[in-house]
N, C-alpha and C positions, 0 to 999 in steps of 0.2 A: 886674710884677716887684716893685714896691714893696709892693703889697698882700700878696703871698705871702711874700716874703723879709723885708721890714722890719717890717710890722705883724703878719703871721701867723706869723713865725718858722718857716717851712717846714722840715721835717726828713724825711730818708729814712724810708720805711716808714709815714708818716702816712696816714690816710684823709682825703682832701680832697674836698669837694663844691664845685662851681662852679655857682652859680645864674645862668642867662643865658649858658651856656657856648657857644652857637652863634654869637654875634656877634663883632665885631672884637676885643674885649678877651678874651672867654672862650676863643676858639680859641688865642690865644697863652698864656693862663693854663694851659690843659690841657697844652700842650706843655712849658711851663716846669716845671710840677709833676712831670710824668713824667720829665723830664730830671734832676730832683733826687730821683728814687726814691719818689715818692708813689703811692698807689693813688687813682685819680681817678674820681669820679662826676660826670658832666655832666648838667645839667638844662636842658632847652629843649623846644621843640615837636617833634612827631613828624617833621616834615619835615627836621629837622636831626640826628636821632639817628644815622643811618648815617654822616654826615660826622664826627660827634664820635668815633665808634669808629675811623674811618679815621685820625684824627690822634692817637689814643692813649688815649682815655677807656676805662677798664676797665669801667665801668658807665654806662648812660645811662637817664635817666628822662624821660618825657613829662609835663610838668607839668599837661597837661590831663587825664591819666588817673591820676596818682599825686601825692599831696602829700608831699614828702619830710620835712615837719615832723611827719607823723602816721604814718609807716610803721614807726617803732620803731628805725630805723638811726641810729647816732650817729657823728659825725665829729670828728676832731681840729681841723680847720680848715674853715670855710665862707667862701668868697669870693663875695660877692653883688654882681653887676654890675647887677641890675635893681631890687633893693630892693622887691620886691612882696609881702613877707610881714612880719607884725608881729614885733617883737623877742620878744614873749611866745611866739609859735609857734616862732621860730627857735632859741631857747635849748633847746627840747626836743630838737633835733637835734644839740646839741653834747655831746661827752663832758665829763666832769669835767676841768677845766683846759683845755678847748677854747677856740678863738678864732674869733670871728666878725668878718670885715672887710667893711664896706660900702663899695663904691666907686661906687655909683650908686643912684638911686632918687628917689621923690617927696619933696618937702620935709617933709611931715608925718612920714614914716618916719625921715628923717634927724634931725629934731628929737626925736622920741620916743627914738631910739637914744642921742642925746646925753644926754637926761635920765635914761634908765634904766641906762646902762652902768655908772656907779659902784656902783649897788645890786646889779646882777647880778654884778659882779666881787667885791664884798664878801661877799654872802650865798650865792652859788652857785659860786664859784670858776670862773667862765667869763668870758672876756675879750670885750668888745664894743667895737669901735673903728671909726672912719670914716677912710678914707684921703683925705687932701688931697694930691693929686699935686704933687710938686715936680720940675720939670725937672732932669735930672741927666745931664750929658754922658757920664760914665763908664757909666751904664746904657745910653745910646744906643750906645756903642761895644761893650758886651757883647752887645746885641741884634744888632748888625751881625756880630760874631764868630760868634754862634750861627747866624745866617742863612747866612753864607758857608760855614760848616762843614756845612750841611744838617741841623743839629740842631733847628732850628725853621723851619717853612715857613709863609708867609702863606697864608691861605685867602681867595681873591678870588672872590666870587660873580658879580659882573657889572661891566662897564665901561659907564659912561654918557657920552654926549657932553655937552659943556658946556650945551647947550640943554635937557638933561633933568636938570640938577642939582637942581632942586626935587623932581622925582620920586624921585631918589636919596635925598634927605633924608626924604621921606615913607615910602619903603620901609624905611629904617633905623628910623624911628620906629614903624612897624607891627610890627617884629620879624621881618620876612620874609627879611631878608638873612642869608645864610650867610657868616660871616666879615666880610671887608671889602668895600667898594665902591670903585671908582675913577672919578673924574670926569676925563675926558681933555680937557684944555684945548686940545689940538691936533687933535682928531678932525675929520674932514670930515663935516659934517652933511648928510644926504640931504634 
């Protein structure tokens, strides 16, 4: 929410791309952007594309088959959950006055974005920013309201017993999880 609303200044009718759309953050981002009238493209692996469409993505791209930074399409807002592309490549996919918001990724990409963002903003009229999440109780209440009204639904891929918590973390790290995972502290282990 903070990446789309506060850093990205999400507006109705915008073309939004979410890189890493099939994970826990991305699935909520798709639904939030759609709720606010955006046209959404979700980028993830082929195993998640059907799920992305089911939760509202207008378009889906399999990153193993198509590089969204090279296909010629441009977006008003890119929300990047995984940070797996260079800022030089990403700026090609932004429209004039577009905004790129990085919310995750490897440290070298984060540092490069921090160094390049003032120059990109100045010379290309494209905004590059990094979200540093700030806990916000009002945002939590808003998510609760959306969920209770059925406007946003969590995608839960799998429930793990506590004894498999390490495997849950490995699965998340590998990018194989669709949406969220749950580690059940109370499950009876076989």
